[in-house]
C-alpha positions as CSV (number, residue, x, y, z in Angstrom):
1,M,-209.1,-178.4,-25.6
2,Q,-208.6,-181.6,-28.0
3,Q,-211.4,-180.7,-30.3
4,A,-209.8,-177.9,-31.4
5,Y,-206.9,-179.9,-32.2
6,A,-208.6,-181.8,-34.3
7,G,-210.6,-178.6,-36.1
8,D,-213.6,-178.6,-34.4
9,P,-214.7,-175.2,-34.2
10,D,-215.0,-173.3,-31.0
11,P,-216.6,-170.2,-31.0
12,H,-215.4,-168.7,-28.0
13,D,-212.0,-169.4,-28.8
14,T,-210.7,-171.2,-26.0
15,L,-207.1,-172.6,-27.3
16,F,-206.8,-169.1,-28.6
17,L,-207.4,-167.5,-25.7
18,R,-205.3,-169.7,-23.1
19,K,-202.6,-169.5,-25.4
20,T,-202.4,-165.7,-26.3
21,G,-204.0,-164.4,-23.1
22,H,-206.4,-162.2,-25.5
23,C,-209.3,-163.0,-27.5
24,A,-208.6,-162.8,-31.1
25,R,-210.8,-159.3,-31.9
26,C,-208.6,-157.6,-29.2
27,L,-205.1,-159.0,-29.4
28,D,-203.9,-156.4,-31.7
29,Q,-204.7,-153.6,-29.4
30,A,-203.2,-155.9,-26.0
31,R,-200.4,-157.5,-27.3
32,G,-198.1,-157.1,-30.2
33,L,-196.9,-159.8,-32.1
34,L,-194.1,-160.6,-34.4
35,L,-193.2,-164.1,-36.3
36,F,-190.2,-165.1,-37.9
37,L,-191.1,-168.4,-40.5
38,P,-187.9,-170.0,-42.1
39,I,-187.7,-173.4,-43.3
40,V,-184.9,-175.9,-41.9
41,P,-183.8,-178.9,-43.5
42,F,-185.1,-182.2,-41.8
43,E,-181.2,-182.4,-40.8
44,G,-179.7,-183.1,-37.4
45,A,-177.0,-180.1,-38.2
46,A,-179.4,-178.2,-39.6
47,V,-182.1,-178.0,-36.8
48,R,-178.9,-177.5,-34.2
49,R,-177.7,-175.2,-36.2
50,A,-181.3,-173.0,-36.8
51,A,-181.8,-173.8,-32.7
52,A,-178.1,-172.3,-32.1
53,L,-179.0,-169.4,-33.8
54,T,-182.1,-168.6,-32.8
55,R,-180.8,-168.6,-29.1
56,E,-178.0,-166.1,-30.6
57,C,-180.1,-164.0,-31.8
58,L,-182.5,-163.4,-29.0
59,A,-179.5,-162.6,-26.5
60,G,-181.0,-159.5,-24.2
61,A,-184.7,-159.6,-25.6
62,T,-186.7,-158.4,-23.1
63,T,-189.6,-160.5,-23.7
64,P,-190.0,-164.6,-23.9
65,P,-190.3,-165.7,-27.3
66,G,-192.2,-169.0,-28.3
67,I,-190.5,-171.0,-30.2
68,T,-191.9,-173.9,-32.3
69,M,-190.2,-176.7,-35.0
70,N,-193.1,-178.2,-37.2
71,V,-191.9,-181.2,-39.2
72,L,-193.5,-180.4,-43.0
73,D,-192.2,-183.6,-44.1
74,S,-188.7,-185.7,-44.7
75,D,-187.1,-183.0,-45.9
76,A,-188.0,-179.9,-44.1
77,L,-189.2,-178.1,-41.0
78,D,-191.4,-175.0,-40.6
79,H,-189.0,-172.9,-37.5
80,V,-191.8,-170.8,-36.0
81,V,-190.5,-167.6,-33.4
82,T,-193.0,-165.5,-32.1
83,L,-192.1,-162.1,-30.6
84,G,-194.6,-161.0,-28.3
85,F,-194.5,-157.4,-26.9
86,P,-196.3,-155.1,-25.3
87,P,-197.1,-152.3,-27.8
88,E,-198.0,-149.4,-25.5
89,N,-193.8,-150.2,-24.3
90,P,-191.8,-148.2,-27.0
91,T,-188.5,-150.2,-26.0
92,A,-190.5,-153.4,-25.8
93,V,-191.3,-152.4,-29.6
94,R,-188.1,-151.4,-30.9
95,D,-186.7,-154.5,-28.5
96,A,-188.4,-156.8,-31.3
97,H,-187.9,-155.3,-34.4
98,R,-184.4,-155.5,-33.4
99,T,-184.7,-159.1,-32.5
100,L,-186.6,-160.1,-35.6
101,D,-184.1,-158.0,-37.7
102,R,-181.3,-159.9,-36.1
103,L,-182.7,-163.2,-37.2
104,H,-183.4,-162.8,-40.8
105,E,-179.8,-161.2,-41.0
106,A,-178.5,-164.6,-39.3
107,F,-180.7,-167.3,-40.9
108,A,-179.8,-165.6,-44.4
109,R,-176.4,-166.0,-43.6
110,E,-177.2,-169.5,-43.3
111,G,-178.7,-170.1,-45.7
112,F,-182.2,-170.8,-44.6
113,T,-185.5,-169.7,-46.7
114,V,-188.1,-167.4,-44.9
115,Y,-191.4,-168.6,-46.1
116,R,-193.1,-165.8,-45.2
117,T,-191.9,-162.4,-45.0
118,D,-193.1,-159.3,-43.5
119,I,-193.7,-155.3,-44.9
120,D,-190.1,-154.6,-43.6
121,H,-188.1,-157.8,-44.8
122,P,-189.7,-159.0,-47.9
123,T,-186.4,-160.3,-49.3
124,T,-183.7,-161.6,-47.2
125,P,-180.4,-159.5,-47.9
126,T,-178.4,-162.0,-49.1
127,A,-181.6,-164.0,-51.3
128,P,-181.6,-163.3,-55.1
129,K,-184.6,-160.3,-55.7
130,P,-187.6,-162.3,-56.8
131,E,-187.4,-161.5,-60.1
132,A,-184.3,-163.3,-60.7
133,L,-185.3,-166.3,-58.4
134,L,-188.4,-166.1,-61.6
135,R,-185.6,-166.1,-64.2
136,G,-184.0,-168.6,-62.8
137,R,-187.0,-171.3,-62.7
138,L,-187.9,-170.3,-66.3
139,E,-184.4,-171.0,-68.0
140,G,-184.3,-174.1,-65.9
141,A,-187.2,-175.4,-66.8
142,L,-187.0,-174.2,-71.0
143,D,-183.3,-175.1,-70.5
144,P,-182.3,-177.5,-68.7
145,H,-179.1,-178.1,-69.7
146,G,-178.2,-174.3,-70.3
147,V,-177.6,-174.8,-73.9
148,L,-179.7,-172.3,-75.6
149,A,-177.6,-168.7,-75.4
150,P,-176.3,-169.7,-72.3
151,G,-175.9,-166.6,-69.6
152,R,-177.8,-164.6,-71.9
153,H,-181.0,-164.2,-70.0
């Protein structure tokens, strides 16, 4: 097991099998999985708020989630919420997707950025569109003091 955490390849995927209960090739048929992946500031108040938001959004969920917070650096945490569900159960599928929607909405309201989005949540409801983000970054890089035609672009 320690070799897998150290990066040594395991042709039998023992760690994956233990964690998911299924082989990698059969996971899609055996278990549905949704991921929610926001970045949270590495500050006590932000971490507590993210944990509270997660608990609130998971209230009433029919399948227990997996929750992990990983330290990325001195400024940020990678917050990982996995929502597993039996794909043959329409109620569980609906519930998992609704839970994911609640997570996206709640974290967006708090200003926490999702670093990997999915097809149903390409951007959060309150987040600027990608072209606005790019325009803002370009303006900041090319005109950091806002002296060239302010507000025009």
